N, C-alpha and C positions, 0 to 999 in steps of 0.2 A: 856082547850075543856076538857068535857070530853068524852070519849067511854067505852060503855057497849059491852059484846059481842052479849048481843040481838039487841043494836040497830043498830050497825054493820053487823052482819048477818041480820037481817029484808031488812037495804038499798040493799046488795049484794044480797038479792032473786029478790026483786024488781026489781032491774033495770041492773041486771045484766042474774043473771041464769035463770029467769022466761021472758025472753025478747029473742025475736029472733034480734038477731044480726047480724045487714047487714055483708056479709062474702063478700063484691064483690073485683074483680082484682086488683079495684086501689087503696082499701086498705093495700092489702098484698102487692103491691108496695110499699105505704108510711110504713109498717113494715118491709119490707126487707131492706129498706133505715135505719131505725131506730137500726140495729143490731149491735152490737160489738160481732164476730165471734172470738171464744176465743179456745184458748186451753192452759190447767194452769195444765200440769201433770211432773209426777217426772221425766218421758221419752221423753220429750218432747228435740226435738233437732234442729239443723241449717234445714235437709232434712223436717222435719214438718214441720215448719213455714213456709218455701219457699212454701211448697204445699197447707198451711193455705193462705198464701195470694195472688197463684193464682186463687185460688177458690174465693177470696174475692170481688178478680178485674173482673170474670167470667161473671159473672148473665149480667152487663153491654155490654162487646166486645160481648157476644152471639146475646143481642138483644139490642138495642139501647135505646129503649123503656123503657126498664126495669134496674131498678137505682142499683149502689151498694153499699154493706156494708158500715154504717157509719165510722167505725174502724174494726181494727185486737188487740186483746186485748191477750199480752204475758208477760213473763216472762223478768225480768228486763237483762239477761245474750241475751235474745234473741232479744232486741228492733232495736240492728245494723241491724240485719239479716233481719228482718221484715223492718225496714226502707229504706233500699240498695233495697229491691226485692221491696214496693210500690212508689219509688222517684217520678215516674210518674204520678201517679192515684191519684186521690181526696179522699183518703181512708186515716182516722187517724191514729196513732198508738199509743196503748193504752196498760200502764203498769201498772202490781200489783204492788207498791213496800210498802215500810216499813213493814218487816217483816207480810208478806201474810203469810197465811191469818188466824194466832193465834193474831198478833199485840206485839205477847210475849218477845219483844227486848228492850232495852234502848233506851227511844227516838233518842237522838242524833244519835243513829246509824242507828235510821231508817229513818232519814233524809238525812244521807248521803246517802244510798240505793236508796234515792228517786231523790236528786242531782245525784248522776251516770247513774239512766233511764232517765232523761230528757237530760243529757252530751250524752246519745247514741243516742239518738233522737226521746224521746217521747212526743207525744204532747198533752195528757194525762195521768194522773194517776190517781190509785185507792188504795186509803188507806184503813185499816179497824182500826176502832177503838180500842179501850183498853176496853173492855166489864167486864173482868174484876175491872177495874179500877172504871168502871159503876154502875157497882152490889153494891160495897165495898160506893156507895154513891159521889168520888170524882167525883163532875160533872166539877168540874175547871179543872182537867187536860185533859177530856174529850176536851175540849175549848181552853186548852192552844194546845194540840197536832194537833188539826186540825187548828189554826192559824198559827202554827209553819210549818203546811205542807205546806198550802199555802203561804205562805211566801217563803219557797222555790221554789215552782211552779210560782209565779208572773205570767203572762199569762198564763202558760199551764194549763189548765183545772184539777182542782180537782175534784173529783168522792168519797164521805167517805162514805166506807159503814159499813153499822150500823149493819151486822147480825143478824137481826131481830127475829131468832131461837130460840137466847141466852139470849133475852132481857126480856122473861119470863112476859111482860105483855101488853097491847096497852097505859098503861101511859109511861111507858118506851120510849117504839119505840117512843111517840111522844114527850117527852120530850127529846131524845139522837136528834131526826129530829130538835128537835129545836137550842138547842145549837149547833147543825153541820153548818143550817145555816146560825146561827146568829157571827158565828169563820172562815166564808168565803169560804164555799160549794159551790161550783160553782151547784153540783148533789148531790143530794142525796140518794143513794144506798141501795139493800134493804137486800142483802147477796155475800158470798164467793161462793157459791156453796158447799162448802166443808162440809157442818152439815143440817142435817132436824132438822125442817122443813127449805124449802130453801124460796126461791118469796111467797109469800102469796098474796090473792088479799085480805084480812082482815090486815095484815100489809100494805099495796100500800093503801088502803083507808085513815088510818090513816097519814101514811108519807102527801100523796097527800094535806089531810085537815091542816098540818103544814105547805106546801108549799103553798097552798092559803094561809091561814092568813096572812105569810109573805107576799105578795104580796100585799092586803091588806093596809098592815100596812106601807111599803114600796114602794112600786112598782118594784120593783128588782123581774128577775123570773128567779126562782133556777129549776132545771132539776132533772130527775126523771130517775131511772133504775131501775128494778127490773132484778134480774139474779140470775138464779139456778134454774133445775129443770124445765123449762118454752121450751120444748121440740117438742112439740104441735103446729098447727096453731089455731087450736080452742080455746087454751090456752091465745097465744098472743093477738086474736082477744080480748078476753077480758081485757087484760088490759088494749087494744089502748080503747076501750069502756070505761073503769073506769077512765081513767088520760080525753078523752072527756068530761066526765060529771060531774069530779067535776073542774078540769082546763079550760074545753074548747080547742076550734080549736087553741087557738094561741099556746100552746104547744104541737101540733100534728106537731112537726120538730124535726130533730136529733140535733138540738143547745138545745132544752129544754128535750128531751124524748130519752132513749136509751132499747134494750134489751138484758141483756149479753147470748149469748145461744152460744153452740157449734153445736145441732143436729138440729136444725129448719130451717135455711137458704133454706136448698134444699128444706124441705117441704114444705115452703113458698114459695119457687121460681115454684115449680110444682102446688102450686094452681093458678100460674099470667098464666101461659105457656098453 
């Protein structure tokens, strides 16, 4: 496929920016259920993660008609804490692993970190690709690292972070998306949230078309996760409708659509109540 700034911009103007997008409570309930509530700071500790987990399960406990978030996402060393705190809740434990956020460690060491996170109780792994290798044109390495991460993960869901803000072009985002999907990604994810630009609708547009093309070719549903800088409900609504427009209602489920956020949940909850 070919992508130009003009064609992407025109689509977004016509379908997202210039439309009165529905923003009712039922949509916000869905968005809350799609959230990966995240803390990925150097100062993270046991108390902070326990508090985050209690917050994650508080929405449904406050009002049974309101869903909980989909997952809590933490560093590998805090997975066990999250897993123990949420042991009786239907909230997944996600962990960034594999030298997050740079990916700049030997592949074998990255895989060992993934194994560690899974052994600690992670249900999902968010890995980041080696952007340096990719930008050098070493596409085989990207394929290898995703395949090996997925082999370690087995049934544990693998989300592959492209860090689209460092990939320079729509063509690179599309190529990286296709390679990651072909190598075994269960999800493709925009960003680590550690660089700017993080998630953008432009990058999402390209990634969603790669997912759509793969589905048309194979019938396999690959998930999508925008993350980084999505802090307002109005921004989340735009991603919701973009996914619906390109991929359809089937993807509007936490099995196939997540939003990575640390500040969004309470604001979405306020829209519901």
